[in-house]
BALOBA-1460 file (C-alpha; in Angstrom, 3 decimals):
// residues 406
<rec num="1" residu="x" x="18.162" y="7.569" z="18.933"/>
<rec num="2" residu="x" x="16.220" y="10.709" z="19.837"/>
<rec num="3" residu="x" x="17.181" y="13.949" z="18.128"/>
<rec num="4" residu="x" x="16.774" y="17.214" z="19.945"/>
<rec num="5" residu="x" x="14.691" y="19.770" z="18.000"/>
<rec num="6" residu="x" x="16.135" y="23.190" z="17.452"/>
<rec num="7" residu="x" x="14.270" y="26.507" z="17.230"/>
<rec num="8" residu="x" x="13.064" y="27.455" z="13.764"/>
<rec num="9" residu="x" x="10.914" y="30.053" z="12.087"/>
<rec num="10" residu="x" x="8.911" y="27.290" z="10.353"/>
<rec num="11" residu="x" x="5.546" y="25.944" z="11.583"/>
<rec num="12" residu="x" x="6.359" y="23.510" z="14.341"/>
<rec num="13" residu="x" x="4.119" y="21.071" z="16.241"/>
<rec num="14" residu="x" x="5.019" y="18.713" z="19.055"/>
<rec num="15" residu="x" x="2.897" y="15.591" z="19.585"/>
<rec num="16" residu="x" x="3.275" y="14.490" z="23.181"/>
<rec num="17" residu="x" x="2.467" y="11.661" z="25.541"/>
<rec num="18" residu="x" x="1.761" y="8.846" z="23.041"/>
<rec num="19" residu="x" x="3.457" y="5.508" z="22.609"/>
<rec num="20" residu="x" x="5.504" y="5.806" z="19.406"/>
<rec num="21" residu="x" x="5.933" y="2.959" z="16.942"/>
<rec num="22" residu="x" x="8.410" y="4.700" z="14.638"/>
<rec num="23" residu="x" x="8.535" y="2.011" z="11.976"/>
<rec num="24" residu="x" x="12.173" y="1.001" z="12.553"/>
<rec num="25" residu="x" x="13.349" y="-2.073" z="14.398"/>
<rec num="26" residu="x" x="13.314" y="-0.147" z="17.696"/>
<rec num="27" residu="x" x="10.913" y="-1.112" z="20.432"/>
<rec num="28" residu="x" x="7.850" y="1.121" z="20.945"/>
<rec num="29" residu="x" x="8.638" y="4.248" z="22.932"/>
<rec num="30" residu="x" x="6.325" y="5.069" z="25.837"/>
<rec num="31" residu="x" x="5.617" y="8.731" z="26.625"/>
<rec num="32" residu="x" x="7.209" y="9.830" z="23.400"/>
<rec num="33" residu="x" x="7.469" y="13.245" z="21.735"/>
<rec num="34" residu="x" x="7.274" y="13.631" z="18.006"/>
<rec num="35" residu="x" x="8.255" y="17.046" z="16.643"/>
<rec num="36" residu="x" x="7.181" y="18.157" z="13.152"/>
<rec num="37" residu="x" x="8.304" y="21.253" z="11.279"/>
<rec num="38" residu="x" x="7.112" y="22.223" z="7.853"/>
<rec num="39" residu="x" x="5.627" y="18.778" z="7.284"/>
<rec num="40" residu="x" x="8.677" y="16.757" z="8.204"/>
<rec num="41" residu="x" x="9.819" y="14.977" z="11.392"/>
<rec num="42" residu="x" x="12.671" y="16.828" z="13.116"/>
<rec num="43" residu="x" x="12.710" y="14.832" z="16.332"/>
<rec num="44" residu="x" x="11.246" y="11.645" z="17.743"/>
<rec num="45" residu="x" x="11.982" y="9.829" z="20.938"/>
<rec num="46" residu="x" x="11.360" y="9.639" z="24.717"/>
<rec num="47" residu="x" x="9.983" y="12.889" z="26.071"/>
<rec num="48" residu="x" x="12.971" y="13.253" z="28.426"/>
<rec num="49" residu="x" x="15.317" y="13.271" z="25.427"/>
<rec num="50" residu="x" x="13.497" y="15.515" z="22.967"/>
<rec num="51" residu="x" x="13.617" y="19.315" z="23.240"/>
<rec num="52" residu="x" x="10.487" y="21.039" z="22.050"/>
<rec num="53" residu="x" x="11.238" y="24.352" z="20.350"/>
<rec num="54" residu="x" x="9.921" y="27.494" z="21.973"/>
<rec num="55" residu="x" x="6.603" y="28.549" z="20.485"/>
<rec num="56" residu="x" x="5.793" y="25.137" z="19.087"/>
<rec num="57" residu="x" x="2.122" y="24.130" z="19.010"/>
<rec num="58" residu="x" x="1.387" y="21.061" z="21.127"/>
<rec num="59" residu="x" x="-0.976" y="18.173" z="20.581"/>
<rec num="60" residu="x" x="-1.477" y="16.051" z="23.707"/>
<rec num="61" residu="x" x="-1.900" y="12.381" z="22.921"/>
<rec num="62" residu="x" x="-1.584" y="10.615" z="26.248"/>
<rec num="63" residu="x" x="-2.940" y="7.091" z="26.045"/>
<rec num="64" residu="x" x="-2.712" y="6.998" z="22.250"/>
<rec num="65" residu="x" x="-0.383" y="5.171" z="19.864"/>
<rec num="66" residu="x" x="1.399" y="6.772" z="16.933"/>
<rec num="67" residu="x" x="2.518" y="4.654" z="13.937"/>
<rec num="68" residu="x" x="3.676" y="5.541" z="10.401"/>
<rec num="69" residu="x" x="1.021" y="6.060" z="7.770"/>
<rec num="70" residu="x" x="-0.003" y="2.974" z="5.832"/>
<rec num="71" residu="x" x="1.584" y="2.504" z="2.380"/>
<rec num="72" residu="x" x="-0.361" y="0.458" z="-0.143"/>
<rec num="73" residu="x" x="2.022" y="-0.931" z="-2.796"/>
<rec num="74" residu="x" x="-0.773" y="-2.067" z="-5.050"/>
<rec num="75" residu="x" x="-4.068" y="-0.211" z="-5.274"/>
<rec num="76" residu="x" x="-5.886" y="1.731" z="-7.944"/>
<rec num="77" residu="x" x="-7.095" y="5.336" z="-8.050"/>
<rec num="78" residu="x" x="-9.851" y="5.658" z="-10.581"/>
<rec num="79" residu="x" x="-10.267" y="9.350" z="-9.798"/>
<rec num="80" residu="x" x="-8.470" y="11.991" z="-7.753"/>
<rec num="81" residu="x" x="-11.307" y="11.740" z="-5.262"/>
<rec num="82" residu="x" x="-10.227" y="8.203" z="-4.439"/>
<rec num="83" residu="x" x="-7.072" y="9.637" z="-2.829"/>
<rec num="84" residu="x" x="-9.239" y="11.288" z="-0.145"/>
<rec num="85" residu="x" x="-10.957" y="7.941" z="0.588"/>
<rec num="86" residu="x" x="-7.644" y="6.157" z="1.034"/>
<rec num="87" residu="x" x="-6.368" y="8.879" z="3.357"/>
<rec num="88" residu="x" x="-9.570" y="8.832" z="5.445"/>
<rec num="89" residu="x" x="-8.792" y="5.251" z="6.509"/>
<rec num="90" residu="x" x="-5.087" y="5.891" z="7.201"/>
<rec num="91" residu="x" x="-3.602" y="4.898" z="3.821"/>
<rec num="92" residu="x" x="-1.310" y="7.909" z="3.466"/>
<rec num="93" residu="x" x="0.580" y="6.708" z="0.371"/>
<rec num="94" residu="x" x="-0.754" y="4.805" z="-2.618"/>
<rec num="95" residu="x" x="1.090" y="3.110" z="-5.434"/>
<rec num="96" residu="x" x="-1.662" y="2.964" z="-8.062"/>
<rec num="97" residu="x" x="-0.796" y="0.148" z="-10.451"/>
<rec num="98" residu="x" x="-2.647" y="1.032" z="-13.571"/>
<rec num="99" residu="x" x="-5.564" y="2.718" z="-15.245"/>
<rec num="100" residu="x" x="-5.292" y="6.183" z="-13.754"/>
<rec num="101" residu="x" x="-7.236" y="8.997" z="-15.539"/>
<rec num="102" residu="x" x="-5.873" y="12.456" z="-16.196"/>
<rec num="103" residu="x" x="-6.977" y="13.918" z="-12.881"/>
<rec num="104" residu="x" x="-4.864" y="11.381" z="-10.936"/>
<rec num="105" residu="x" x="-1.820" y="12.236" z="-13.060"/>
<rec num="106" residu="x" x="-2.566" y="15.906" z="-12.308"/>
<rec num="107" residu="x" x="-2.824" y="15.212" z="-8.585"/>
<rec num="108" residu="x" x="0.437" y="13.330" z="-8.656"/>
<rec num="109" residu="x" x="2.169" y="16.211" z="-10.481"/>
<rec num="110" residu="x" x="0.706" y="18.799" z="-8.109"/>
<rec num="111" residu="x" x="1.965" y="16.846" z="-5.125"/>
<rec num="112" residu="x" x="5.481" y="16.749" z="-6.622"/>
<rec num="113" residu="x" x="5.439" y="20.461" z="-7.323"/>
<rec num="114" residu="x" x="4.358" y="21.109" z="-3.733"/>
<rec num="115" residu="x" x="7.172" y="18.953" z="-2.463"/>
<rec num="116" residu="x" x="9.722" y="20.801" z="-4.602"/>
<rec num="117" residu="x" x="8.464" y="24.218" z="-3.407"/>
<rec num="118" residu="x" x="8.040" y="23.240" z="0.262"/>
<rec num="119" residu="x" x="4.311" y="23.953" z="0.163"/>
<rec num="120" residu="x" x="1.896" y="21.660" z="2.142"/>
<rec num="121" residu="x" x="-0.177" y="19.151" z="0.246"/>
<rec num="122" residu="x" x="-3.488" y="20.624" z="-0.853"/>
<rec num="123" residu="x" x="-5.890" y="18.971" z="-0.860"/>
<rec num="124" residu="x" x="-4.810" y="16.789" z="2.052"/>
<rec num="125" residu="x" x="-5.063" y="13.335" z="0.462"/>
<rec num="126" residu="x" x="-3.006" y="10.213" z="0.044"/>
<rec num="127" residu="x" x="0.307" y="10.693" z="-1.686"/>
<rec num="128" residu="x" x="0.106" y="8.955" z="-5.060"/>
<rec num="129" residu="x" x="2.543" y="7.228" z="-7.406"/>
<rec num="130" residu="x" x="1.250" y="5.601" z="-10.580"/>
<rec num="131" residu="x" x="1.767" y="3.126" z="-13.394"/>
<rec num="132" residu="x" x="-0.404" y="4.551" z="-16.141"/>
<rec num="133" residu="x" x="-1.975" y="2.230" z="-18.709"/>
<rec num="134" residu="x" x="-1.454" y="-1.493" z="-18.033"/>
<rec num="135" residu="x" x="0.400" y="-2.648" z="-21.106"/>
<rec num="136" residu="x" x="-1.128" y="-5.401" z="-23.230"/>
<rec num="137" residu="x" x="1.250" y="-6.020" z="-26.198"/>
<rec num="138" residu="x" x="0.967" y="-9.194" z="-28.282"/>
<rec num="139" residu="x" x="4.334" y="-8.857" z="-30.086"/>
<rec num="140" residu="x" x="7.812" y="-7.728" z="-29.108"/>
<rec num="141" residu="x" x="7.467" y="-4.645" z="-31.348"/>
<rec num="142" residu="x" x="4.214" y="-3.704" z="-29.663"/>
<rec num="143" residu="x" x="5.947" y="-4.280" z="-26.314"/>
<rec num="144" residu="x" x="8.630" y="-1.730" z="-27.116"/>
<rec num="145" residu="x" x="6.105" y="0.780" z="-28.421"/>
<rec num="146" residu="x" x="3.888" y="0.489" z="-25.395"/>
<rec num="147" residu="x" x="6.777" y="0.860" z="-22.960"/>
<rec num="148" residu="x" x="7.820" y="4.005" z="-24.827"/>
<rec num="149" residu="x" x="4.242" y="5.286" z="-24.420"/>
<rec num="150" residu="x" x="4.119" y="4.863" z="-20.684"/>
<rec num="151" residu="x" x="7.619" y="6.216" z="-20.305"/>
<rec num="152" residu="x" x="6.510" y="9.358" z="-22.086"/>
<rec num="153" residu="x" x="3.800" y="9.802" z="-19.435"/>
<rec num="154" residu="x" x="6.505" y="9.834" z="-16.756"/>
<rec num="155" residu="x" x="5.031" y="6.951" z="-14.820"/>
<rec num="156" residu="x" x="6.628" y="5.891" z="-11.540"/>
<rec num="157" residu="x" x="6.592" y="2.182" z="-12.485"/>
<rec num="158" residu="x" x="5.237" y="0.197" z="-15.447"/>
<rec num="159" residu="x" x="2.940" y="-2.823" z="-15.321"/>
<rec num="160" residu="x" x="1.826" y="-5.862" z="-17.324"/>
<rec num="161" residu="x" x="-0.580" y="-8.762" z="-16.754"/>
<rec num="162" residu="x" x="0.542" y="-12.342" z="-17.321"/>
<rec num="163" residu="x" x="-2.607" y="-14.262" z="-16.565"/>
<rec num="164" residu="x" x="-5.289" y="-16.142" z="-18.515"/>
<rec num="165" residu="x" x="-8.103" y="-15.494" z="-15.966"/>
<rec num="166" residu="x" x="-8.383" y="-19.181" z="-15.024"/>
<rec num="167" residu="x" x="-8.141" y="-20.304" z="-18.642"/>
<rec num="168" residu="x" x="-10.803" y="-17.917" z="-19.962"/>
<rec num="169" residu="x" x="-8.507" y="-15.714" z="-22.059"/>
<rec num="170" residu="x" x="-5.121" y="-15.398" z="-23.705"/>
<rec num="171" residu="x" x="-1.952" y="-14.895" z="-21.705"/>
<rec num="172" residu="x" x="1.072" y="-12.773" z="-22.606"/>
<rec num="173" residu="x" x="3.877" y="-14.938" z="-23.920"/>
<rec num="174" residu="x" x="7.387" y="-15.080" z="-22.505"/>
<rec num="175" residu="x" x="8.775" y="-13.579" z="-25.724"/>
<rec num="176" residu="x" x="6.559" y="-10.575" z="-25.352"/>
<rec num="177" residu="x" x="6.996" y="-9.968" z="-21.626"/>
<rec num="178" residu="x" x="10.705" y="-10.303" z="-21.896"/>
<rec num="179" residu="x" x="10.680" y="-7.587" z="-24.554"/>
<rec num="180" residu="x" x="8.647" y="-5.423" z="-22.155"/>
<rec num="181" residu="x" x="11.057" y="-6.029" z="-19.301"/>
<rec num="182" residu="x" x="14.111" y="-5.313" z="-21.439"/>
<rec num="183" residu="x" x="12.650" y="-2.088" z="-22.890"/>
<rec num="184" residu="x" x="11.478" y="-0.892" z="-19.486"/>
<rec num="185" residu="x" x="14.892" y="-1.392" z="-18.020"/>
<rec num="186" residu="x" x="16.568" y="0.331" z="-20.992"/>
<rec num="187" residu="x" x="14.363" y="3.331" z="-20.155"/>
<rec num="188" residu="x" x="15.183" y="3.026" z="-16.438"/>
<rec num="189" residu="x" x="11.633" y="1.972" z="-15.573"/>
<rec num="190" residu="x" x="10.848" y="-0.726" z="-13.029"/>
<rec num="191" residu="x" x="8.253" y="-3.299" z="-13.985"/>
<rec num="192" residu="x" x="5.456" y="-4.650" z="-11.794"/>
<rec num="193" residu="x" x="3.810" y="-7.871" z="-12.859"/>
<rec num="194" residu="x" x="0.285" y="-9.209" z="-12.314"/>
<rec num="195" residu="x" x="0.526" y="-13.008" z="-12.206"/>
<rec num="196" residu="x" x="-1.366" y="-15.959" z="-10.826"/>
<rec num="197" residu="x" x="0.554" y="-19.141" z="-11.668"/>
<rec num="198" residu="x" x="3.751" y="-20.247" z="-9.994"/>
<rec num="199" residu="x" x="5.434" y="-21.216" z="-13.253"/>
<rec num="200" residu="x" x="4.812" y="-17.698" z="-14.629"/>
<rec num="201" residu="x" x="6.112" y="-16.095" z="-11.455"/>
<rec num="202" residu="x" x="9.339" y="-18.093" z="-11.652"/>
<rec num="203" residu="x" x="9.963" y="-17.213" z="-15.304"/>
<rec num="204" residu="x" x="9.018" y="-13.546" z="-14.810"/>
<rec num="205" residu="x" x="11.476" y="-13.332" z="-11.921"/>
<rec num="206" residu="x" x="14.205" y="-14.979" z="-13.970"/>
<rec num="207" residu="x" x="13.454" y="-12.636" z="-16.862"/>
<rec num="208" residu="x" x="14.068" y="-9.549" z="-14.695"/>
<rec num="209" residu="x" x="10.662" y="-8.462" z="-13.341"/>
<rec num="210" residu="x" x="11.075" y="-5.983" z="-10.510"/>
<rec num="211" residu="x" x="7.913" y="-6.393" z="-8.378"/>
<rec num="212" residu="x" x="5.531" y="-9.317" z="-7.834"/>
<rec num="213" residu="x" x="2.171" y="-7.514" z="-7.642"/>
<rec num="214" residu="x" x="0.077" y="-10.513" z="-6.490"/>
<rec num="215" residu="x" x="0.307" y="-13.789" z="-4.655"/>
<rec num="216" residu="x" x="1.074" y="-17.074" z="-6.334"/>
<rec num="217" residu="x" x="-2.255" y="-18.808" z="-6.001"/>
<rec num="218" residu="x" x="-2.291" y="-22.051" z="-7.978"/>
<rec num="219" residu="x" x="0.271" y="-24.121" z="-6.040"/>
<rec num="220" residu="x" x="2.626" y="-23.756" z="-3.128"/>
<rec num="221" residu="x" x="5.953" y="-22.008" z="-3.758"/>
<rec num="222" residu="x" x="9.310" y="-23.581" z="-2.951"/>
<rec num="223" residu="x" x="12.534" y="-22.636" z="-1.236"/>
<rec num="224" residu="x" x="14.340" y="-21.972" z="-4.518"/>
<rec num="225" residu="x" x="11.747" y="-19.285" z="-5.446"/>
<rec num="226" residu="x" x="12.158" y="-17.636" z="-2.051"/>
<rec num="227" residu="x" x="15.913" y="-17.687" z="-2.396"/>
<rec num="228" residu="x" x="15.674" y="-16.153" z="-5.866"/>
<rec num="229" residu="x" x="13.381" y="-13.380" z="-4.684"/>
<rec num="230" residu="x" x="15.862" y="-12.593" z="-1.897"/>
<rec num="231" residu="x" x="18.884" y="-12.723" z="-4.165"/>
<rec num="232" residu="x" x="17.306" y="-10.474" z="-6.768"/>
<rec num="233" residu="x" x="15.841" y="-8.150" z="-4.084"/>
<rec num="234" residu="x" x="12.386" y="-8.468" z="-5.591"/>
<rec num="235" residu="x" x="9.444" y="-7.795" z="-3.302"/>
<rec num="236" residu="x" x="6.138" y="-9.709" z="-3.124"/>
<rec num="237" residu="x" x="2.738" y="-8.267" z="-2.383"/>
<rec num="238" residu="x" x="-0.024" y="-10.649" z="-1.244"/>
<rec num="239" residu="x" x="-3.296" y="-8.837" z="-2.234"/>
<rec num="240" residu="x" x="-5.282" y="-11.357" z="-0.161"/>
<rec num="241" residu="x" x="-8.351" y="-9.067" z="-0.087"/>
<rec num="242" residu="x" x="-8.458" y="-9.188" z="-3.883"/>
<rec num="243" residu="x" x="-9.283" y="-12.885" z="-3.550"/>
<rec num="244" residu="x" x="-11.802" y="-12.216" z="-0.825"/>
<rec num="245" residu="x" x="-13.583" y="-9.704" z="-3.025"/>
<rec num="246" residu="x" x="-14.251" y="-12.370" z="-5.658"/>
<rec num="247" residu="x" x="-16.580" y="-14.357" z="-3.396"/>
<rec num="248" residu="x" x="-17.442" y="-12.403" z="-0.225"/>
<rec num="249" residu="x" x="-20.568" y="-10.869" z="-1.717"/>
<rec num="250" residu="x" x="-22.365" y="-14.218" z="-1.943"/>
<rec num="251" residu="x" x="-24.265" y="-12.735" z="0.971"/>
<rec num="252" residu="x" x="-24.105" y="-9.429" z="2.802"/>
<rec num="253" residu="x" x="-20.664" y="-9.305" z="4.512"/>
<rec num="254" residu="x" x="-20.450" y="-8.462" z="8.175"/>
<rec num="255" residu="x" x="-18.203" y="-5.467" z="7.550"/>
<rec num="256" residu="x" x="-21.126" y="-3.717" z="5.845"/>
<rec num="257" residu="x" x="-22.303" y="-2.981" z="9.399"/>
<rec num="258" residu="x" x="-18.990" y="-1.572" z="10.655"/>
<rec num="259" residu="x" x="-19.278" y="2.141" z="11.448"/>
<rec num="260" residu="x" x="-15.689" y="2.765" z="10.327"/>
<rec num="261" residu="x" x="-16.426" y="1.153" z="6.967"/>
<rec num="262" residu="x" x="-19.688" y="3.036" z="6.600"/>
<rec num="263" residu="x" x="-18.019" y="6.396" z="7.305"/>
<rec num="264" residu="x" x="-16.450" y="6.540" z="3.822"/>
<rec num="265" residu="x" x="-17.722" y="3.525" z="1.866"/>
<rec num="266" residu="x" x="-19.150" y="3.881" z="-1.640"/>
<rec num="267" residu="x" x="-22.858" y="3.504" z="-1.050"/>
<rec num="268" residu="x" x="-23.646" y="2.861" z="-4.736"/>
<rec num="269" residu="x" x="-21.268" y="-0.098" z="-4.685"/>
<rec num="270" residu="x" x="-22.908" y="-1.387" z="-1.506"/>
<rec num="271" residu="x" x="-26.368" y="-1.269" z="-3.092"/>
<rec num="272" residu="x" x="-25.208" y="-2.999" z="-6.268"/>
<rec num="273" residu="x" x="-23.354" y="-5.747" z="-4.404"/>
<rec num="274" residu="x" x="-26.445" y="-6.557" z="-2.338"/>
<rec num="275" residu="x" x="-28.722" y="-7.149" z="-5.310"/>
<rec num="276" residu="x" x="-30.068" y="-10.690" z="-4.959"/>
<rec num="277" residu="x" x="-29.328" y="-11.647" z="-8.561"/>
<rec num="278" residu="x" x="-25.763" y="-10.493" z="-8.230"/>
<rec num="279" residu="x" x="-25.277" y="-12.462" z="-5.011"/>
<rec num="280" residu="x" x="-26.693" y="-15.575" z="-6.644"/>
<rec num="281" residu="x" x="-24.374" y="-15.138" z="-9.641"/>
<rec num="282" residu="x" x="-21.390" y="-14.976" z="-7.315"/>
<rec num="283" residu="x" x="-22.499" y="-18.110" z="-5.470"/>
<rec num="284" residu="x" x="-22.713" y="-20.042" z="-8.702"/>
<rec num="285" residu="x" x="-19.647" y="-18.534" z="-10.422"/>
<rec num="286" residu="x" x="-16.992" y="-21.156" z="-11.136"/>
<rec num="287" residu="x" x="-14.244" y="-18.529" z="-11.083"/>
<rec num="288" residu="x" x="-15.395" y="-17.084" z="-7.770"/>
<rec num="289" residu="x" x="-15.373" y="-20.522" z="-6.189"/>
<rec num="290" residu="x" x="-11.962" y="-21.247" z="-7.636"/>
<rec num="291" residu="x" x="-10.489" y="-18.050" z="-6.199"/>
<rec num="292" residu="x" x="-12.066" y="-18.908" z="-2.832"/>
<rec num="293" residu="x" x="-10.451" y="-22.318" z="-2.980"/>
<rec num="294" residu="x" x="-7.033" y="-20.848" z="-3.811"/>
<rec num="295" residu="x" x="-7.057" y="-18.218" z="-1.048"/>
<rec num="296" residu="x" x="-5.552" y="-20.624" z="1.560"/>
<rec num="297" residu="x" x="-2.779" y="-21.380" z="-0.923"/>
<rec num="298" residu="x" x="-2.019" y="-17.671" z="-1.235"/>
<rec num="299" residu="x" x="-1.945" y="-17.378" z="2.563"/>
<rec num="300" residu="x" x="0.394" y="-20.309" z="2.994"/>
<rec num="301" residu="x" x="2.690" y="-18.870" z="0.327"/>
<rec num="302" residu="x" x="2.776" y="-15.532" z="2.100"/>
<rec num="303" residu="x" x="3.754" y="-17.188" z="5.363"/>
<rec num="304" residu="x" x="6.454" y="-19.290" z="3.694"/>
<rec num="305" residu="x" x="8.036" y="-16.378" z="1.865"/>
<rec num="306" residu="x" x="7.856" y="-14.050" z="4.833"/>
<rec num="307" residu="x" x="9.518" y="-16.717" z="7.043"/>
<rec num="308" residu="x" x="12.215" y="-17.159" z="4.405"/>
<rec num="309" residu="x" x="13.152" y="-13.498" z="4.539"/>
<rec num="310" residu="x" x="11.491" y="-12.263" z="1.354"/>
<rec num="311" residu="x" x="10.507" y="-8.634" z="1.629"/>
<rec num="312" residu="x" x="6.714" y="-8.316" z="1.737"/>
<rec num="313" residu="x" x="4.986" y="-5.107" z="0.705"/>
<rec num="314" residu="x" x="1.355" y="-4.807" z="1.749"/>
<rec num="315" residu="x" x="-0.954" y="-4.447" z="-1.227"/>
<rec num="316" residu="x" x="-4.603" y="-5.038" z="-1.926"/>
<rec num="317" residu="x" x="-5.584" y="-4.347" z="-5.582"/>
<rec num="318" residu="x" x="-8.342" y="-2.061" z="-4.271"/>
<rec num="319" residu="x" x="-10.164" y="0.221" z="-6.658"/>
<rec num="320" residu="x" x="-12.420" y="-1.932" z="-8.858"/>
<rec num="321" residu="x" x="-15.985" y="-2.187" z="-7.625"/>
<rec num="322" residu="x" x="-16.308" y="-4.193" z="-4.428"/>
<rec num="323" residu="x" x="-12.650" y="-3.671" z="-3.423"/>
<rec num="324" residu="x" x="-13.236" y="-0.810" z="-1.010"/>
<rec num="325" residu="x" x="-10.318" y="1.582" z="-0.907"/>
<rec num="326" residu="x" x="-8.826" y="2.285" z="2.504"/>
<rec num="327" residu="x" x="-10.940" y="-0.115" z="4.510"/>
<rec num="328" residu="x" x="-9.722" y="-3.219" z="2.623"/>
<rec num="329" residu="x" x="-6.169" y="-2.240" z="3.521"/>
<rec num="330" residu="x" x="-7.058" y="-2.539" z="7.186"/>
<rec num="331" residu="x" x="-8.598" y="-5.946" z="6.543"/>
<rec num="332" residu="x" x="-5.521" y="-6.991" z="4.526"/>
<rec num="333" residu="x" x="-3.363" y="-6.347" z="7.623"/>
<rec num="334" residu="x" x="-5.619" y="-8.652" z="9.639"/>
<rec num="335" residu="x" x="-5.498" y="-11.380" z="6.957"/>
<rec num="336" residu="x" x="-1.706" y="-11.222" z="6.832"/>
<rec num="337" residu="x" x="-1.667" y="-11.955" z="10.590"/>
<rec num="338" residu="x" x="-4.198" y="-14.712" z="10.023"/>
<rec num="339" residu="x" x="-1.776" y="-16.158" z="7.429"/>
<rec num="340" residu="x" x="0.866" y="-16.446" z="10.160"/>
<rec num="341" residu="x" x="2.867" y="-13.244" z="10.081"/>
<rec num="342" residu="x" x="3.388" y="-11.369" z="13.350"/>
<rec num="343" residu="x" x="1.759" y="-7.982" z="13.914"/>
<rec num="344" residu="x" x="5.210" y="-6.375" z="13.893"/>
<rec num="345" residu="x" x="6.096" y="-7.970" z="10.543"/>
<rec num="346" residu="x" x="2.774" y="-6.915" z="9.126"/>
<rec num="347" residu="x" x="3.155" y="-3.343" z="10.209"/>
<rec num="348" residu="x" x="6.624" y="-3.311" z="8.677"/>
<rec num="349" residu="x" x="5.170" y="-4.638" z="5.398"/>
<rec num="350" residu="x" x="2.648" y="-1.758" z="5.435"/>
<rec num="351" residu="x" x="5.143" y="0.945" z="6.264"/>
<rec num="352" residu="x" x="8.967" y="0.677" z="6.132"/>
<rec num="353" residu="x" x="9.185" y="-2.358" z="3.844"/>
<rec num="354" residu="x" x="6.518" y="-1.118" z="1.463"/>
<rec num="355" residu="x" x="8.436" y="2.183" z="1.214"/>
<rec num="356" residu="x" x="11.700" y="0.369" z="0.556"/>
<rec num="357" residu="x" x="10.157" y="-1.960" z="-2.019"/>
<rec num="358" residu="x" x="8.635" y="0.979" z="-3.898"/>
<rec num="359" residu="x" x="11.847" y="3.058" z="-3.660"/>
<rec num="360" residu="x" x="10.315" y="5.868" z="-1.648"/>
<rec num="361" residu="x" x="11.985" y="5.088" z="1.697"/>
<rec num="362" residu="x" x="14.179" y="8.196" z="1.699"/>
<rec num="363" residu="x" x="11.003" y="10.222" z="2.360"/>
<rec num="364" residu="x" x="8.445" y="7.830" z="3.796"/>
<rec num="365" residu="x" x="7.857" y="4.599" z="5.750"/>
<rec num="366" residu="x" x="9.291" y="5.499" z="9.209"/>
<rec num="367" residu="x" x="8.989" y="8.402" z="11.594"/>
<rec num="368" residu="x" x="12.600" y="9.527" z="11.613"/>
<rec num="369" residu="x" x="14.121" y="12.971" z="11.311"/>
<rec num="370" residu="x" x="13.984" y="14.292" z="7.753"/>
<rec num="371" residu="x" x="11.050" y="12.190" z="6.587"/>
<rec num="372" residu="x" x="7.527" y="13.315" z="5.924"/>
<rec num="373" residu="x" x="5.328" y="13.303" z="9.031"/>
<rec num="374" residu="x" x="2.658" y="10.933" z="7.729"/>
<rec num="375" residu="x" x="1.198" y="8.955" z="10.597"/>
<rec num="376" residu="x" x="-1.833" y="7.494" z="12.319"/>
<rec num="377" residu="x" x="-2.921" y="8.131" z="15.882"/>
<rec num="378" residu="x" x="-4.653" y="5.025" z="17.271"/>
<rec num="379" residu="x" x="-6.638" y="4.405" z="20.443"/>
<rec num="380" residu="x" x="-4.921" y="1.023" z="21.003"/>
<rec num="381" residu="x" x="-1.684" y="-0.671" z="20.138"/>
<rec num="382" residu="x" x="-1.648" y="-2.709" z="16.864"/>
<rec num="383" residu="x" x="1.330" y="-4.693" z="18.011"/>
<rec num="384" residu="x" x="-0.896" y="-6.228" z="20.649"/>
<rec num="385" residu="x" x="-3.786" y="-6.868" z="18.241"/>
<rec num="386" residu="x" x="-3.515" y="-5.959" z="14.597"/>
<rec num="387" residu="x" x="-7.243" y="-5.156" z="14.511"/>
<rec num="388" residu="x" x="-6.425" y="-2.055" z="16.580"/>
<rec num="389" residu="x" x="-5.499" y="-0.367" z="13.306"/>
<rec num="390" residu="x" x="-9.240" y="0.147" z="13.008"/>
<rec num="391" residu="x" x="-9.332" y="2.088" z="16.253"/>
<rec num="392" residu="x" x="-8.274" y="5.333" z="14.636"/>
<rec num="393" residu="x" x="-8.179" y="8.604" z="16.508"/>
<rec num="394" residu="x" x="-6.799" y="10.663" z="13.611"/>
<rec num="395" residu="x" x="-4.710" y="10.551" z="10.410"/>
<rec num="396" residu="x" x="-1.952" y="13.059" z="9.696"/>
<rec num="397" residu="x" x="-0.184" y="13.784" z="6.404"/>
<rec num="398" residu="x" x="2.775" y="16.152" z="6.393"/>
<rec num="399" residu="x" x="1.917" y="17.029" z="9.974"/>
<rec num="400" residu="x" x="-1.564" y="18.165" z="9.057"/>
<rec num="401" residu="x" x="-4.699" y="16.370" z="10.269"/>
<rec num="402" residu="x" x="-6.727" y="14.788" z="7.554"/>
<rec num="403" residu="x" x="-10.322" y="15.961" z="7.518"/>
<rec num="404" residu="x" x="-9.660" y="19.293" z="9.166"/>
<rec num="405" residu="x" x="-6.877" y="20.882" z="7.106"/>
<rec num="406" residu="x" x="-5.045" y="21.740" z="10.338"/>
C-alpha cells in the first residue's frame, strides 16, 4: 500500500518514474514514486498515490528499475576499504563472517553511532555487521573462553568451522562445538557455522546452530533436513561462488574482460591469478578438482531446500584472494537461478530474506516506509533476466548516491 508523504523540514528526495521492486511479495509497480527523507523511505508506491512534499528534490528515473540494495549474509571485510568495493557493485549491506581487523570494527561502530544520532553514513560504504575472530577451540573449556572473548568484542554473530578441508586437517569435535553453541546462546549470541559434510550439518542443526554459512557439498540432502531447517527457522546460505573460486583460475576467466568487473577489481589479485605456474597448480590440485566435482551437488541441494520452503540467504564467502567482493555477489545471483531458483526467489534471498535471516529486517531488506533507503537503480528488470543486476545505473545508501556523496 502506498503511503502519502508529508511535509518535513528534513532533507527530502523523490525518485520518480521508475518501476519499483520493493522487496515485498507485491508485484513490481510501474511509474512509481519513492520518497526518502533523512535517509529513510517515507513513501513508496504508484505515482498517482504518493504525494511528494513541497520543496523535495526530484530524481527522474523513467525507464529504470529500482530494487532494494543487495545484502550479503556471508562475506569478509579484510579492511574498511573493502566496504567501498562492496558498495560500488550494489552490495549495500555485508555480514562479514570472521577475521575483521580493527578498522572494520571501527567502521561498524561509527556506522552505529551515525544511526543513533541520525547523521548520514560517512564514508558512504556498505553497512557492515561482523563476527570477529573465527573460533578454533579444541576443548570445551577453550570453547567457553573463546566465546567469552568474541562476546567481549561486541560481535553481531559468532562463527566456527567444522570442516577437515577434504581430509587434510583436523575437524572440531561435537563435544567442542556443542560447548561453543551452548556458551554462545548463554551470552545471547547467535552462531554461524562453516560446514561441508551433510552429517555435520545435521548434527550442528540438532545441536542448536543458528545459521548454515555454506552449502552441503558432499552428498544430497533429504526431506528430513529441510523439515528440520524450517522447524528450527535456521537459514541456509549457498556460497556457490566460493566453490567456483577454487577452480575457475585454471585459465583466465571470461569475467576478467567485463567492464563492470574491471571498474573496481583488485588488479594485484588479477595479476597473481594469471601467473602460469599458479594456473597449472590449480589444474592439477586434487582439492580444486574435488570442489569442482561437488559444485553440482551444492546446486541441487540449494534447489531442493528452496523448493521445500527453507529460507535462503544469499552469501558468497568473498574476501579471500580470488573471491572478488561485490562482483561475485552478482555472479552468485546468476548461479542461484542456474541452480533452479526463480529470479524473484533469488532477489528475495539477496534482500528481504537475507535481512530476516540476519535479524536486520526492521531496518533493511525492503523499500517500505521507515526503513533505510538503500537501493539499486538498474537499466533493465532483473525479474526478467537475473543478469540485469549487472546493468547498474546507480547505487544509493541512505538516500545518497554512492560514488558522489550526494
